[in-house]
C-alpha positions as CSV (number, residue, x, y, z in Angstrom):
1,M,1.5,8.8,94.3
2,K,-0.1,12.3,94.1
3,I,2.1,12.8,90.9
4,N,2.0,9.4,88.8
5,K,-1.5,10.7,88.6
6,R,-1.1,13.7,87.3
7,V,1.5,12.2,84.6
8,I,-1.0,10.1,84.0
9,G,-3.9,12.1,83.4
10,V,-0.9,14.6,81.4
11,L,-0.1,10.9,79.4
12,I,-4.8,10.5,78.3
13,C,-4.6,14.2,78.0
14,I,-1.8,14.6,75.8
15,S,-3.2,11.3,73.9
16,L,-6.4,12.5,73.5
17,I,-5.1,16.1,71.8
18,L,-3.6,13.4,69.7
19,T,-6.0,11.1,69.2
20,M,-8.5,14.1,68.2
21,F,-5.6,15.6,66.0
22,L,-4.7,12.3,63.7
23,A,-9.1,11.5,64.1
24,G,-9.4,15.1,62.0
25,Y,-6.9,15.0,59.7
26,T,-8.3,11.8,58.4
27,F,-11.5,12.8,57.9
28,A,-11.1,16.0,57.2
29,R,-10.7,15.3,53.5
30,Y,-12.6,13.7,51.3
31,Y,-11.5,10.3,48.9
32,K,-13.2,7.5,46.6
33,S,-11.7,4.8,43.7
34,I,-13.7,4.4,41.5
35,N,-12.4,1.2,39.3
36,I,-13.6,2.8,35.6
37,G,-12.2,-1.2,33.8
38,S,-10.1,-0.3,30.8
39,V,-9.7,0.7,27.7
40,Q,-9.6,-1.3,24.2
41,K,-9.8,-1.0,20.9
42,S,-9.1,-4.0,17.9
43,I,-6.1,-2.7,15.3
44,A,-6.8,-2.5,11.8
45,R,-5.9,-5.5,9.7
46,W,-3.8,-4.1,7.4
47,N,-3.3,-6.4,3.8
48,F,-1.5,-5.4,0.4
49,N,-0.3,-7.7,-2.1
50,S,-0.2,-9.5,-5.7
51,K,0.0,-12.8,-7.5
52,N,2.5,-11.1,-9.5
53,A,5.1,-10.8,-6.1
54,G,8.0,-11.5,-7.4
55,A,7.5,-13.4,-11.1
56,N,7.9,-12.6,-14.6
57,V,5.9,-10.8,-16.4
58,N,6.2,-12.6,-20.1
59,L,5.0,-10.7,-23.1
60,S,3.9,-13.1,-25.4
61,T,4.3,-16.8,-24.6
62,E,6.7,-16.5,-28.4
63,K,9.3,-13.8,-30.1
64,I,7.5,-11.1,-30.7
65,A,7.9,-9.3,-33.9
66,P,6.1,-6.1,-36.4
67,G,2.6,-7.5,-36.3
68,S,2.4,-9.1,-33.3
69,S,0.8,-8.1,-30.5
70,G,-1.0,-9.6,-26.8
71,Q,-1.6,-8.5,-23.0
72,F,-0.6,-9.9,-19.2
73,E,-2.7,-9.0,-16.1
74,I,-1.9,-7.1,-13.3
75,E,-3.3,-8.0,-9.8
76,V,-3.6,-6.1,-6.8
77,D,-5.4,-7.2,-3.8
78,A,-6.1,-5.6,-0.8
79,T,-8.8,-8.6,0.0
80,D,-8.8,-8.9,3.8
81,S,-7.5,-5.4,4.8
82,E,-9.8,-3.3,6.8
83,V,-7.9,0.0,5.6
84,P,-8.2,1.1,2.7
85,V,-5.2,0.8,0.2
86,E,-4.2,4.0,-2.5
87,Y,-1.8,2.3,-5.4
88,Q,0.4,3.0,-7.5
89,I,1.8,1.5,-10.1
90,I,5.7,2.1,-11.9
91,V,7.6,1.6,-14.2
92,E,11.1,2.4,-14.4
93,N,14.1,0.8,-16.4
94,E,12.4,0.1,-20.1
95,M,14.7,-1.8,-22.1
96,N,14.9,-1.2,-25.9
97,I,10.8,-1.6,-26.4
98,P,10.3,-1.2,-29.9
99,R,10.1,2.2,-30.9
100,N,6.4,2.1,-31.8
101,M,4.8,-0.7,-29.8
102,K,1.5,1.0,-29.0
103,F,0.4,0.6,-25.4
104,Y,-3.1,1.1,-23.0
105,A,-4.7,-0.3,-20.3
106,E,-7.5,-1.6,-18.8
107,T,-8.4,-1.6,-15.3
108,K,-10.8,-3.3,-13.6
109,D,-12.4,-4.5,-10.1
110,E,-15.0,-7.0,-8.7
111,K,-18.3,-5.7,-9.2
112,G,-17.6,-5.5,-13.0
113,N,-16.0,-2.3,-13.9
114,S,-13.7,-1.2,-16.4
115,I,-12.1,2.2,-17.2
116,K,-9.2,2.9,-20.1
117,T,-6.6,4.8,-21.3
118,E,-6.2,5.9,-23.9
119,E,-2.7,4.2,-26.0
120,K,-0.3,5.7,-26.1
121,N,4.0,4.7,-26.8
122,S,4.9,4.4,-23.1
123,F,3.7,1.9,-20.7
124,S,5.5,4.1,-18.0
125,Q,3.2,7.0,-19.2
126,I,-0.2,5.3,-19.2
127,A,1.7,3.5,-16.0
128,V,2.1,7.6,-13.8
129,E,-0.9,8.8,-15.6
130,N,-2.9,6.5,-14.6
131,L,-2.7,3.1,-13.2
132,N,-3.4,4.3,-9.1
133,G,-6.0,4.0,-7.4
134,I,-7.7,3.7,-4.3
135,I,-9.2,0.2,-2.8
136,P,-11.1,0.8,-0.1
137,V,-12.6,-1.4,2.6
138,E,-15.4,-3.1,0.4
139,A,-16.7,-7.3,0.4
140,N,-16.0,-8.7,-2.5
141,N,-13.8,-5.4,-4.2
142,Q,-10.7,-5.5,-2.8
143,K,-9.0,-6.5,-5.9
144,R,-7.8,-4.4,-8.9
145,I,-7.4,-6.7,-12.0
146,V,-4.6,-4.2,-14.8
147,V,-5.0,-6.4,-17.8
148,V,-2.6,-4.0,-20.3
149,H,-2.9,-4.8,-23.9
150,W,0.2,-4.2,-26.0
151,N,1.1,-4.1,-29.5
152,W,3.6,-4.6,-32.2
153,P,2.0,-2.7,-35.7
154,F,4.0,-3.3,-39.0
155,N,5.5,0.5,-39.8
156,E,5.1,0.3,-44.0
157,T,5.2,3.9,-44.4
158,D,8.0,4.3,-42.7
159,E,10.9,4.4,-45.3
160,T,13.8,5.0,-42.6
161,L,13.1,0.7,-42.1
162,I,12.5,1.6,-38.1
163,D,11.1,-2.6,-37.4
164,S,14.3,-3.8,-39.2
165,E,15.8,-1.5,-36.4
166,D,15.0,-2.2,-33.6
167,G,14.8,-5.9,-35.3
168,T,18.8,-6.0,-34.5
169,L,19.2,-3.6,-32.7
170,N,22.4,-2.9,-33.8
171,L,24.5,-0.1,-31.4
172,N,28.4,1.3,-32.8
173,N,28.6,-1.5,-34.6
174,K,28.3,-4.6,-31.4
175,S,25.0,-5.9,-31.6
176,S,22.6,-6.1,-28.4
177,S,20.9,-8.1,-27.1
178,L,17.7,-8.7,-29.1
179,E,16.2,-8.6,-25.3
180,C,12.8,-6.1,-24.5
181,G,10.5,-5.7,-20.9
182,F,10.3,-3.3,-18.2
183,N,10.5,-3.2,-14.8
184,I,7.1,-3.2,-12.1
185,Q,6.7,-2.2,-9.0
186,I,3.5,-1.9,-7.7
187,I,3.6,0.5,-4.7
188,G,0.7,-0.4,-1.6
189,K,-0.4,2.8,1.4
190,Q,-2.9,3.2,4.1
191,A,-5.3,5.8,2.1
192,N,-5.6,9.0,3.6
193,V,-9.7,9.8,3.3
């Protein structure tokens, strides 16, 4: 029995030492977990459009000739965009534009402000130089209307008959189409302001 008592005593001592070791290890470092919740934020809405998208714009409801004039509108719409929008109007593929036709543009915002360009012989030149801008995030001022005015004046003093040549479009004795026009593209992107 003495041996059993001794074995039991040794086991109790080992258990105590082991318990003290594990208890000391467990309480030897501090630990705490704090929940701070989640991090969230809404993403700003992006919106850019035009009522002219996919539509053909006519210079006139009738055929044009020297002495005729008119206008058409291009809409740039950033309504409901929660970020400023930078826009640029690009004119490409000008085809059979009469050589003495004149253009100027007037850009209007919804507050009644207006910016008018100088008159030029090329609509694409006006577009490159003037038909761009930034639409801010501002209630009731997120549309721009660009009114393009055109005029084909009589060419009374030109002895080379440019108006007649523009009206027949004979190229190498082959009649070409009497259609004139150009393609318009509006590019919009988030402004870096």
